[in-house]
C-alpha positions as CSV (number, residue, x, y, z in Angstrom):
1,M,-51.6,-52.4,-0.2
2,S,-49.3,-54.4,-2.5
3,K,-47.0,-57.3,-1.7
4,L,-43.3,-56.9,-1.6
5,L,-42.5,-58.9,-4.7
6,D,-45.1,-57.0,-6.7
7,K,-43.3,-53.7,-6.3
8,P,-40.1,-54.7,-8.2
9,F,-42.2,-56.7,-10.7
10,R,-44.2,-53.6,-11.5
11,S,-41.0,-51.6,-11.9
12,F,-39.4,-54.2,-14.1
13,T,-42.5,-54.3,-16.3
14,I,-42.6,-50.6,-16.7
15,Y,-38.9,-50.5,-17.4
16,A,-39.2,-53.2,-20.0
17,L,-42.1,-51.4,-21.7
18,V,-40.1,-48.1,-21.8
19,I,-37.1,-49.9,-23.4
20,L,-39.5,-51.6,-25.9
21,V,-41.0,-48.2,-26.9
22,C,-37.5,-46.6,-27.2
23,S,-36.3,-49.6,-29.2
24,V,-38.9,-49.1,-32.0
25,P,-37.2,-46.0,-33.6
26,V,-33.8,-47.7,-33.1
27,Y,-35.1,-50.8,-34.9
28,Y,-36.4,-48.5,-37.6
29,F,-33.1,-46.7,-38.2
30,V,-31.0,-49.8,-37.9
31,V,-33.1,-51.9,-40.2
32,D,-33.4,-49.0,-42.7
33,A,-29.6,-48.5,-42.7
34,I,-29.0,-52.2,-43.3
35,W,-31.6,-52.3,-46.0
36,M,-30.1,-49.2,-47.7
37,E,-26.7,-50.8,-47.6
38,E,-28.0,-54.0,-49.1
39,L,-29.8,-52.0,-51.8
40,D,-26.7,-50.0,-52.7
41,E,-24.8,-53.2,-53.0
42,H,-27.6,-54.7,-55.2
43,N,-27.6,-51.6,-57.4
44,W,-23.8,-51.8,-57.9
45,I,-24.1,-55.5,-58.8
46,I,-26.7,-54.6,-61.4
47,R,-24.4,-51.9,-62.8
48,K,-21.5,-54.3,-63.1
49,R,-23.7,-57.0,-64.8
50,M,-25.1,-54.5,-67.3
51,E,-21.7,-53.0,-68.2
52,K,-20.2,-56.5,-68.6
53,G,-23.2,-57.8,-70.6
54,I,-23.2,-54.8,-73.0
55,Q,-19.4,-55.1,-73.6
56,T,-19.7,-58.8,-74.1
57,A,-22.5,-58.5,-76.6
58,K,-20.4,-56.3,-78.9
59,V,-23.3,-54.6,-80.7
60,D,-22.9,-51.6,-82.9
61,E,-24.1,-48.2,-81.9
62,K,-27.3,-48.4,-84.0
63,Q,-28.4,-51.7,-82.5
64,L,-27.4,-50.5,-79.0
65,N,-29.6,-47.4,-79.3
66,Q,-32.5,-49.4,-80.5
67,T,-32.1,-51.9,-77.7
68,L,-31.8,-49.1,-75.1
69,K,-35.1,-47.5,-76.3
70,I,-36.9,-50.8,-75.7
71,W,-35.0,-51.5,-72.5
72,N,-35.8,-48.1,-71.0
73,K,-39.5,-48.6,-71.7
74,L,-39.7,-52.1,-70.4
75,Q,-37.5,-51.5,-67.3
76,P,-38.5,-48.2,-65.8
77,G,-36.3,-48.9,-62.8
78,T,-33.1,-49.0,-64.9
79,K,-32.3,-46.2,-67.4
80,L,-29.3,-46.0,-69.7
81,V,-28.9,-42.8,-71.7
82,A,-26.0,-41.6,-73.9
83,I,-24.3,-38.4,-72.7
84,D,-21.5,-36.1,-73.7
85,E,-18.1,-36.4,-72.0
86,K,-18.6,-32.9,-70.6
87,N,-21.7,-34.0,-68.7
88,I,-20.0,-36.9,-66.9
89,T,-20.6,-36.5,-63.2
90,Q,-19.4,-38.4,-60.1
91,N,-21.3,-41.5,-58.9
92,R,-24.3,-40.5,-56.8
93,I,-26.3,-42.6,-54.4
94,Y,-29.4,-41.0,-53.0
95,T,-33.0,-41.7,-51.9
96,T,-36.0,-40.2,-53.6
97,R,-39.8,-40.4,-53.6
98,T,-41.5,-40.9,-56.9
99,Y,-44.8,-42.2,-58.2
100,N,-44.9,-46.0,-58.5
101,P,-47.2,-46.8,-61.5
102,F,-47.5,-50.4,-60.4
103,E,-48.7,-49.6,-56.9
104,H,-50.4,-46.4,-57.8
105,E,-48.8,-44.5,-54.9
106,I,-45.8,-42.5,-54.0
107,D,-43.0,-44.8,-52.9
108,R,-39.4,-44.5,-51.7
109,F,-36.6,-45.5,-54.1
110,R,-32.9,-46.0,-53.6
111,V,-31.1,-44.6,-56.7
112,L,-27.6,-45.2,-58.1
113,S,-26.5,-42.7,-60.8
114,T,-23.2,-43.6,-62.5
115,A,-21.5,-43.4,-65.9
116,I,-20.3,-46.4,-67.9
117,W,-18.4,-46.6,-71.2
118,V,-19.8,-48.5,-74.2
119,N,-17.9,-48.6,-77.4
120,E,-15.7,-45.8,-76.0
121,K,-18.7,-43.6,-75.5
122,P,-20.1,-42.5,-72.1
123,Y,-23.6,-43.5,-71.0
124,Q,-25.5,-42.3,-67.9
125,L,-26.9,-45.3,-65.9
126,T,-29.6,-44.8,-63.4
127,I,-30.8,-47.7,-61.2
128,S,-33.9,-47.2,-58.9
129,T,-34.9,-49.9,-56.4
130,N,-38.1,-49.7,-54.3
131,V,-37.3,-49.6,-50.6
132,E,-40.8,-49.7,-49.1
133,E,-40.2,-53.3,-48.1
134,A,-38.1,-51.9,-45.2
135,D,-41.2,-50.5,-43.6
136,E,-43.0,-53.8,-43.9
137,T,-40.0,-55.5,-42.3
138,L,-40.0,-53.0,-39.5
139,I,-43.7,-53.6,-38.8
140,A,-43.1,-57.3,-38.7
141,I,-40.3,-56.9,-36.3
142,A,-42.4,-54.6,-34.1
143,F,-45.2,-57.2,-34.0
144,V,-42.8,-60.0,-33.1
145,T,-41.2,-57.8,-30.4
146,V,-44.5,-56.9,-28.8
147,F,-45.6,-60.6,-28.9
148,F,-42.4,-61.6,-27.1
149,F,-42.8,-58.7,-24.6
150,F,-46.3,-60.0,-23.6
151,L,-44.9,-63.5,-23.5
152,L,-42.1,-62.2,-21.2
153,V,-44.6,-60.4,-18.9
154,I,-46.8,-63.6,-18.7
155,G,-43.7,-65.5,-17.8
156,F,-42.8,-62.9,-15.2
157,V,-46.2,-63.1,-13.6
158,F,-46.1,-66.9,-13.4
159,L,-42.5,-66.9,-12.1
160,N,-43.2,-64.1,-9.6
161,K,-46.1,-66.1,-8.1
162,R,-44.2,-69.3,-8.0
163,I,-41.1,-67.7,-6.5
164,S,-43.2,-65.7,-4.1
165,K,-45.0,-68.8,-2.9
166,K,-41.9,-70.9,-2.5
167,S,-39.4,-68.3,-1.3
168,W,-41.7,-66.5,1.1
169,K,-43.2,-69.7,2.6
170,P,-40.9,-69.5,5.7
171,F,-41.7,-65.9,6.2
172,Y,-45.5,-66.5,6.2
173,K,-45.0,-69.5,8.6
174,T,-43.1,-67.2,10.9
175,L,-45.9,-64.5,10.5
176,D,-48.6,-67.1,11.4
177,Q,-46.7,-68.2,14.5
178,L,-46.4,-64.6,15.6
179,K,-50.1,-63.9,15.0
180,N,-51.1,-66.9,17.2
181,F,-48.5,-66.1,19.9
182,D,-49.7,-64.8,23.2
183,L,-47.1,-63.7,25.7
184,S,-49.5,-64.0,28.6
185,K,-50.2,-67.7,27.9
186,D,-46.6,-68.8,28.6
187,Q,-46.3,-70.2,25.1
188,H,-43.1,-71.5,23.6
189,I,-42.5,-70.6,20.0
190,Q,-40.2,-72.5,17.7
191,F,-39.5,-71.2,14.2
192,E,-38.7,-73.5,11.3
193,Q,-35.3,-73.4,9.9
194,S,-35.0,-71.7,6.5
195,D,-32.4,-72.0,3.7
196,I,-32.8,-68.2,3.1
197,E,-30.2,-66.3,5.1
198,E,-32.3,-63.2,5.7
199,F,-35.3,-65.2,7.0
200,E,-33.1,-67.4,9.2
201,E,-31.5,-64.3,10.7
202,L,-35.0,-62.8,11.3
203,N,-36.1,-66.0,13.0
204,Q,-33.1,-66.0,15.3
205,E,-33.6,-62.4,16.3
206,L,-37.3,-62.9,16.9
207,T,-36.5,-66.0,19.1
208,T,-34.1,-64.0,21.1
209,L,-36.5,-61.1,21.5
210,I,-39.4,-63.3,22.5
211,K,-37.3,-65.1,25.1
212,K,-36.2,-61.8,26.6
213,N,-39.8,-60.4,26.7
214,A,-41.2,-63.7,28.1
215,T,-38.6,-63.6,30.8
216,T,-39.3,-60.0,31.7
217,F,-43.1,-60.6,31.6
218,N,-42.8,-63.7,33.9
219,Q,-40.7,-61.8,36.3
220,Q,-43.2,-59.0,36.5
221,K,-46.1,-61.5,37.1
222,R,-44.2,-63.3,39.8
223,F,-43.3,-60.0,41.4
224,I,-47.0,-58.9,41.5
225,E,-48.1,-62.2,42.9
226,N,-45.4,-62.3,45.5
227,A,-45.9,-58.7,46.5
228,S,-49.7,-59.2,46.8
229,H,-49.2,-62.2,49.0
230,E,-46.7,-60.4,51.2
231,L,-48.8,-57.2,51.5
232,Q,-52.1,-59.0,52.3
233,T,-51.0,-60.0,55.8
234,P,-49.8,-56.5,57.1
235,L,-52.8,-54.9,55.4
236,S,-55.2,-57.3,57.3
237,V,-53.4,-56.5,60.5
238,L,-53.6,-52.8,60.0
239,K,-57.3,-52.9,59.1
240,T,-58.0,-55.0,62.2
241,K,-56.2,-52.5,64.4
242,M,-58.1,-49.6,62.7
243,D,-61.4,-51.4,63.5
244,V,-60.3,-51.8,67.1
245,L,-59.4,-48.1,67.4
246,L,-62.9,-47.2,65.9
247,Q,-64.5,-49.1,68.8
248,N,-62.7,-47.0,71.3
249,N,-65.3,-44.6,72.9
250,T,-62.7,-42.2,74.1
251,L,-61.8,-41.0,70.6
252,S,-62.7,-37.4,69.7
253,E,-64.8,-36.8,66.6
254,Q,-61.8,-35.6,64.6
255,E,-59.7,-38.6,65.6
256,A,-62.5,-41.0,64.6
257,S,-62.9,-39.2,61.3
258,T,-59.2,-39.5,60.6
259,I,-59.2,-43.2,61.5
260,E,-62.2,-43.8,59.3
261,A,-60.4,-42.1,56.4
262,I,-57.3,-44.3,57.0
263,N,-59.5,-47.4,57.3
264,S,-61.3,-46.5,54.0
265,S,-57.9,-46.1,52.3
266,L,-56.7,-49.4,53.7
267,S,-59.9,-51.1,52.4
268,R,-59.2,-49.7,48.9
269,I,-55.5,-50.8,49.1
270,S,-56.7,-54.3,50.1
271,R,-59.1,-54.5,47.2
272,I,-56.3,-53.4,44.8
273,N,-54.0,-56.0,46.3
274,K,-56.6,-58.7,45.9
275,N,-57.4,-57.7,42.3
276,L,-53.7,-57.6,41.4
277,L,-53.3,-61.1,42.9
278,L,-56.3,-62.2,40.9
279,L,-54.8,-60.8,37.7
280,A,-51.6,-62.5,38.4
281,K,-53.4,-65.8,38.8
282,I,-55.4,-65.4,35.6
283,E,-52.2,-64.6,33.7
284,N,-50.4,-67.5,35.3
285,H,-53.2,-69.8,34.1
286,Q,-54.0,-70.9,37.7
287,F,-57.7,-71.2,36.6
288,A,-57.1,-73.9,34.0
289,E,-60.1,-76.0,34.9
290,E,-62.9,-75.6,32.4
291,M,-66.5,-77.0,32.3
292,P,-69.9,-76.1,30.8
293,V,-71.4,-73.4,33.0
294,N,-75.0,-72.2,32.9
295,I,-75.1,-68.4,32.5
296,K,-78.6,-68.0,34.0
297,Q,-77.8,-70.0,37.1
298,T,-74.5,-68.2,37.7
299,L,-76.1,-64.8,37.2
300,A,-78.9,-65.6,39.7
301,E,-76.4,-66.7,42.3
302,N,-74.3,-63.5,41.8
303,I,-77.4,-61.2,42.0
304,E,-78.5,-63.0,45.2
305,L,-75.1,-62.4,46.8
306,L,-75.2,-58.7,45.9
307,D,-78.8,-58.3,46.9
308,D,-78.0,-56.3,50.0
309,Y,-75.9,-53.8,48.1
310,F,-78.6,-53.4,45.5
311,Q,-81.2,-52.8,48.2
312,S,-79.0,-50.3,50.0
313,K,-78.9,-48.2,46.8
314,G,-82.5,-48.9,45.8
315,I,-81.4,-50.6,42.5
316,H,-83.9,-53.1,41.1
317,V,-82.7,-55.9,38.9
318,Q,-84.6,-57.1,35.8
319,M,-83.3,-60.3,34.2
320,N,-84.3,-61.6,30.8
321,V,-81.9,-64.5,30.4
322,E,-82.6,-67.9,29.0
323,H,-80.6,-71.0,29.7
324,Y,-77.3,-70.7,27.9
325,S,-74.0,-72.6,28.6
326,V,-70.4,-71.7,27.9
327,K,-67.3,-73.6,28.5
328,C,-65.0,-71.8,31.0
329,N,-63.8,-71.7,34.5
330,P,-66.8,-71.2,36.9
331,T,-64.8,-68.9,39.2
332,L,-63.7,-66.6,36.5
333,L,-67.3,-66.3,35.1
334,E,-68.5,-65.4,38.6
335,V,-65.8,-62.8,38.9
336,L,-66.8,-61.4,35.5
337,F,-70.5,-61.1,36.3
338,N,-69.6,-59.7,39.8
339,N,-67.4,-57.0,38.4
340,L,-70.1,-55.8,35.9
341,A,-72.8,-55.9,38.5
342,T,-70.8,-54.0,41.2
343,N,-69.8,-51.5,38.5
344,V,-73.5,-50.6,38.3
345,I,-73.7,-50.3,42.1
346,R,-70.7,-47.9,42.2
347,H,-71.6,-45.8,39.2
348,G,-75.4,-46.2,39.0
349,N,-78.0,-43.8,40.3
350,K,-80.2,-44.4,43.3
351,N,-83.5,-46.2,42.6
352,D,-82.1,-47.2,39.2
353,I,-82.8,-50.4,37.2
354,L,-80.2,-52.9,36.2
355,R,-81.3,-54.7,33.1
356,I,-79.6,-58.0,32.2
357,N,-80.6,-59.4,28.8
358,L,-79.3,-62.3,26.8
359,T,-80.0,-62.2,23.0
360,G,-78.5,-65.1,21.2
361,N,-74.9,-65.2,22.4
362,K,-74.8,-61.6,23.5
363,L,-75.2,-60.8,27.2
364,T,-75.8,-57.1,28.1
365,F,-75.7,-55.3,31.5
366,S,-77.4,-51.8,31.2
367,N,-78.4,-49.0,33.5
368,T,-79.2,-45.3,33.2
369,G,-76.6,-42.6,33.4
370,A,-76.1,-38.9,32.9
371,A,-72.8,-39.1,30.9
372,S,-70.7,-41.6,29.0
373,L,-67.8,-43.2,30.7
374,S,-64.3,-42.6,29.2
375,A,-64.0,-45.3,26.6
376,D,-60.2,-44.8,26.3
377,N,-59.6,-45.6,30.0
378,L,-62.4,-48.0,30.5
379,F,-60.5,-51.3,30.3
380,I,-57.1,-50.0,31.3
381,R,-55.6,-51.0,34.6
382,F,-56.0,-48.2,37.1
383,G,-57.7,-46.2,34.5
384,I,-60.2,-43.6,35.7
385,S,-63.4,-43.9,33.7
386,S,-65.5,-41.5,35.7
387,S,-65.3,-39.0,38.5
388,E,-65.9,-41.9,41.0
389,T,-62.5,-42.8,42.5
390,T,-63.5,-45.2,45.3
391,N,-63.0,-48.3,43.1
392,S,-59.6,-49.9,42.5
393,G,-59.5,-49.2,38.8
394,L,-59.0,-52.9,38.1
395,G,-62.5,-54.4,37.9
396,L,-63.1,-53.8,34.2
397,A,-59.5,-54.6,33.4
398,I,-60.0,-58.0,35.0
399,S,-63.2,-58.5,33.1
400,K,-61.4,-57.7,29.9
401,E,-58.6,-60.1,30.8
402,I,-61.1,-62.9,31.4
403,C,-63.0,-62.2,28.1
404,D,-59.7,-62.2,26.2
405,R,-58.7,-65.5,27.6
406,Y,-61.8,-67.2,26.2
407,N,-61.9,-65.1,23.0
408,W,-65.1,-63.3,24.2
409,T,-65.8,-59.7,23.1
410,L,-66.4,-57.2,25.9
411,S,-67.7,-53.8,24.7
412,Y,-69.2,-50.6,26.0
413,Q,-71.8,-48.3,24.5
414,F,-73.7,-45.2,25.8
415,N,-76.9,-44.4,23.9
416,D,-80.0,-42.5,25.1
417,H,-78.6,-42.0,28.6
418,L,-78.1,-45.7,29.0
419,H,-74.8,-47.5,29.9
420,A,-74.5,-50.9,28.2
421,F,-71.7,-53.4,28.8
422,S,-72.0,-56.4,26.4
423,I,-70.3,-59.8,26.2
424,E,-70.4,-61.8,23.0
425,F,-69.6,-65.4,23.8
């Protein structure tokens, strides 16, 4: 995954490279055209100089022919030959490839073929100039261009990192604040002002969104807490009346069975109500007190309180826990251990063994089972993790909420017909 600024930088670099490659033939034709024009001008200047020099010298025809023989041998690039008037042609400028005796290779030459008059007689003047220097110039330009291209890329990399670090600093600060923000902890978030319009607009919209969500979340928590408080009293009254009715000896078997079913449902509703109230208190940070708590001692006290339930189901408890302390609220730690232990009572088999082991900072509750619980619904509120429906569906959700508050990790595994709930402190 690449960063945002790296995407346009990569595109710009590829674009610059394509332009550089396309510019090479353009350089070649432009430089070659300029070079040819300069050579043509150079050849015309040589023609004018030779014509003017010969006319100024005022030599006779015999001396001129002797001089031209020597000249044509000593200057192979310039040739002056007498011609008939019938053979006079128009001026020609062309490029040819011929053998270069000095370089011992085939070179390219720019040629000017023209006629001049000496002592009222026509002569054919041919001037050839080597143009291979244009290729060397082109190579030099290409090397210089490539050098500056890499220099440009290095500059782009440096500027990209510097601009990224400076310009995106407000964004990363906002991102860090969002990562550390927890709506359930009633935190207030304040973004730093930015001189970049887009980031400032983003911060304002995020601030507005967080305020709306925080308000809605707090309203929901207050509603759950208030509703739980208000429901607890009538539920207690109803349950008391149901108990009184069950003590009536005049009830028929069907009536007693109906009242027992109603009483059982009321008990479940009461548990749900108490658990919802506990969740609301946890989320409202009403258990703010923290102190070092000994895990072994707390476990022993919880197991002792649940001893009657374990005995009624024939569950034997095996503890292998050394003294280990964590800093938390003692009440919440008791609730956590109680939920994991009663989970075994509800879902465990009769005459089962509950094994509680502490290895390092990892505490594990394990017991045998026929099939794995539903991992997707395990820690969801009111999620059904098995066919057993007598529980409130909030015990493990409360346990997860407690672990999340202290940054502990609560996990579940099922291996070799063994349920295992683990807490890493």
